[in-house]
C-alpha positions as CSV (number, residue, x, y, z in Angstrom):
1,M,102.8,126.9,104.8
2,A,103.4,123.5,103.6
3,N,102.9,122.1,100.1
4,L,101.0,118.9,100.2
5,L,100.4,116.2,97.4
6,V,97.7,114.1,96.9
7,I,98.7,111.6,94.1
8,Y,96.5,108.6,93.6
9,Y,95.6,105.8,90.8
10,S,91.6,105.3,90.7
11,A,89.8,102.9,88.2
12,F,86.4,103.1,89.4
13,G,86.2,106.4,91.0
14,H,86.3,105.4,94.8
15,V,90.0,106.3,95.3
16,F,89.2,109.6,93.1
17,Q,86.3,110.6,95.9
18,M,88.8,109.5,98.7
19,A,91.3,111.8,97.1
20,Q,89.0,114.7,97.0
21,A,88.3,114.3,100.6
22,V,92.0,113.9,101.7
23,A,92.7,117.3,99.6
24,D,89.9,118.9,101.8
25,G,91.1,118.0,104.6
26,A,94.8,119.0,103.9
27,S,93.6,122.5,103.1
28,Q,91.3,122.7,106.0
29,S,93.4,125.1,107.7
30,G,93.8,127.3,104.7
31,A,97.6,127.3,105.3
32,H,98.7,125.0,102.8
33,Q,99.0,124.7,99.3
34,V,97.4,121.4,98.2
35,R,98.0,119.7,94.7
36,I,96.1,116.9,93.2
37,V,97.6,114.4,90.4
38,R,96.7,110.8,89.3
39,I,99.1,108.0,88.2
40,S,98.5,107.2,84.5
41,E,96.8,104.3,83.4
42,M,98.6,101.6,81.5
43,I,99.3,102.9,77.9
44,A,98.7,99.5,76.1
45,A,95.0,98.2,76.7
46,Q,96.2,94.6,77.1
47,N,98.1,95.5,80.2
48,R,94.8,96.8,82.0
49,V,93.4,94.5,84.3
50,I,89.9,96.2,83.5
51,Q,90.2,95.0,79.9
52,Q,89.3,91.5,81.1
53,D,86.0,92.7,82.1
54,K,85.2,93.7,78.8
55,E,85.4,90.2,77.3
56,S,83.7,87.1,77.8
57,P,84.9,84.7,80.3
58,R,87.3,82.1,78.9
59,A,87.0,78.8,80.5
60,G,87.0,75.2,79.6
61,N,83.3,73.6,79.2
62,E,83.5,72.0,82.6
63,N,84.4,75.3,84.0
64,L,82.1,77.6,81.8
65,A,78.9,77.7,84.1
66,S,81.0,78.6,87.1
67,A,82.9,81.4,85.1
68,A,79.6,82.7,83.9
69,T,78.1,82.7,87.4
70,L,81.2,85.0,88.7
71,S,81.0,87.2,85.7
72,K,77.4,88.0,86.8
73,Q,78.1,88.0,90.5
74,F,80.8,90.6,89.8
75,R,78.9,92.5,87.0
76,L,82.1,92.5,84.7
77,T,80.1,94.5,81.7
78,D,78.9,96.9,84.1
79,R,82.1,97.5,85.6
80,Y,83.9,98.2,82.5
81,S,81.2,100.8,81.4
82,K,82.1,102.3,85.0
83,Y,85.4,102.1,84.3
84,E,85.3,104.1,81.0
85,A,83.0,106.9,82.6
86,T,85.5,107.1,85.7
87,Q,88.4,107.6,83.6
88,A,86.6,110.6,81.6
89,L,85.8,112.4,84.9
90,Q,89.6,112.4,85.7
91,Q,90.8,113.7,82.4
92,D,91.3,117.2,84.2
93,I,93.3,116.0,86.9
94,P,97.3,116.4,85.9
95,I,99.3,113.1,85.4
96,A,101.9,113.0,88.2
97,T,105.6,113.5,87.7
98,N,108.8,113.0,89.7
99,D,108.9,117.0,90.1
100,D,105.4,116.7,91.9
101,L,107.2,114.7,94.6
102,R,110.0,117.0,94.8
103,W,107.8,119.9,95.3
104,A,105.8,118.4,98.2
105,D,106.8,118.6,101.6
106,G,104.1,116.1,102.3
107,I,102.7,113.3,100.4
108,L,99.3,111.2,100.5
109,W,99.2,108.0,98.2
110,G,95.9,106.6,97.1
111,F,95.1,103.5,95.0
112,P,92.8,100.3,95.1
113,T,93.7,97.2,96.5
114,Y,94.7,94.5,94.3
115,Y,95.5,91.0,95.6
116,G,96.2,92.6,99.1
117,T,98.8,95.3,97.7
118,M,98.9,98.3,95.5
119,P,98.3,98.1,91.6
120,A,100.7,97.7,89.1
121,Q,100.3,101.3,87.8
122,V,101.3,102.7,91.3
123,K,104.1,100.2,91.8
124,L,105.6,101.0,88.1
125,F,105.5,104.8,89.3
126,L,107.6,104.1,92.3
127,E,110.0,102.3,90.2
128,M,110.4,105.0,87.8
129,A,111.0,107.2,90.6
130,G,114.2,105.5,91.4
131,E,116.2,108.8,90.7
132,L,114.3,110.5,93.9
133,C,115.7,107.5,95.9
134,I,119.2,108.1,94.7
135,E,118.9,111.8,95.2
136,G,117.2,111.3,98.9
137,A,114.6,113.8,97.5
138,L,111.8,112.4,99.7
139,E,113.6,111.5,103.0
140,G,112.2,113.3,105.8
141,K,109.0,113.9,104.0
142,P,105.5,112.6,105.8
143,T,103.3,110.4,104.0
144,G,100.1,108.6,104.4
145,I,98.2,106.2,102.5
146,F,94.4,105.7,101.4
147,N,92.9,103.0,99.4
148,S,89.7,101.0,98.4
149,T,88.8,97.3,98.4
150,A,86.0,95.2,97.4
151,S,85.1,94.2,100.8
152,I,86.2,94.3,104.5
153,H,88.1,91.1,104.1
154,T,89.6,91.6,100.7
155,G,93.0,93.4,102.0
156,H,92.6,97.2,102.7
157,E,94.7,97.0,105.6
158,A,97.3,94.5,103.8
159,A,97.6,96.9,100.8
160,I,98.4,99.6,103.2
161,L,101.0,97.8,105.3
162,T,102.8,96.2,102.1
163,A,102.8,99.8,100.5
164,M,104.9,101.2,103.5
165,V,107.7,99.3,102.6
166,P,108.7,101.1,99.2
167,L,107.8,104.5,100.9
168,F,110.3,103.6,103.8
169,H,113.0,103.2,101.0
170,F,112.4,106.5,99.8
171,G,112.9,107.7,103.7
172,M,109.7,109.0,104.2
173,I,108.0,109.3,107.5
174,F,104.8,107.3,107.8
175,V,101.7,108.9,109.2
176,G,98.5,107.0,110.2
177,L,95.1,107.2,111.6
178,P,95.3,107.2,115.4
179,Y,92.2,105.9,117.6
180,S,91.9,108.7,119.6
181,E,90.9,110.9,116.7
182,N,88.9,108.2,114.6
183,P,86.2,106.5,116.6
184,E,84.1,105.9,113.9
185,Y,86.2,102.6,112.9
186,L,85.8,101.2,116.2
187,T,82.6,99.6,115.0
188,A,81.1,96.4,113.9
189,D,79.9,97.9,110.8
190,A,81.3,97.2,107.5
191,I,83.3,100.2,106.9
192,G,87.1,100.9,105.9
193,C,89.5,102.9,107.5
194,S,92.1,101.5,110.4
195,P,95.0,102.8,112.3
196,Y,97.2,102.3,108.9
197,G,95.3,104.7,107.0
198,A,92.0,105.6,105.3
199,S,90.2,103.0,103.1
200,T,86.7,102.5,101.5
201,L,84.7,99.3,100.7
202,A,83.8,99.7,97.0
203,G,81.5,96.6,97.1
204,P,82.5,93.1,95.0
205,D,81.0,94.7,91.8
206,S,82.2,98.2,92.7
207,S,78.6,99.8,93.2
208,L,79.1,101.1,96.5
209,S,80.3,105.0,97.3
210,P,82.5,105.9,100.0
211,D,80.6,106.0,103.4
212,P,80.6,109.5,104.8
213,R,82.6,108.1,108.0
214,E,85.1,106.9,105.8
215,L,85.4,110.4,103.8
216,L,85.4,112.1,107.2
217,M,88.6,109.9,108.2
218,A,89.9,110.4,105.0
219,A,89.8,114.3,105.5
220,R,91.6,113.6,108.9
221,L,94.4,111.8,107.5
222,G,95.0,114.5,105.0
223,E,94.8,117.4,107.8
224,R,97.3,115.1,110.0
225,V,99.7,114.7,107.2
226,A,99.4,118.5,106.5
227,D,100.1,119.4,110.3
228,V,103.2,117.0,110.7
229,A,104.6,118.5,107.3
230,A,104.2,122.0,108.8
231,A,105.7,121.3,112.0
232,L,108.9,119.4,110.5
233,Q,109.2,122.8,108.5
234,L,109.1,124.9,111.8
235,F,111.6,122.4,113.2
236,Q,113.9,122.5,110.5
237,A,113.7,126.5,110.2
238,R,115.1,126.6,114.0
């Protein structure tokens, strides 16, 4: 039996839903123990990107009309309300610690895409886990990544690729989503997921919900990391 950790940060709930699908996939065989934990939000409100959505656009007179248009397009006020509701839904999910990472035989990371990479909350968590890098505590553990992004062109693949770098520094073994097992992403439809990992398109205003195909592939990623973790356990026990 392998211990699988699903660790995520979610602002609007898309990654939270993906995390649940990943956990379902990891536990599908019934032979593994799965733990879901979340990376905490920034304590200081002024350090939260979403806080900007609550406020009116700040711009000079010449840019005010453009700023107002963008605010309407991205439904900034609605986004803040959704953010608050999503945080309330996740209150029962334990906050992630370094001991969770030590416990795990396989780890699946989830986060939204910010500028083609992971958000500051996740980056800070990894930086604070430096002792695990020194100890080599995560070396040889399989890992996979799932994420969300606004649209098909806003960086879901780039965010996974850039997130691989710190995980390699920890000595982890990366697991992706191969073509042969995931024909759903071989499509012209606007859905997430790729050979690099599972992803969902949230929409520019965060109004979309994960597509069933995205959730299916997220579950497959969880199952695949679990299978690799179990196989490595058997190999190491020889």
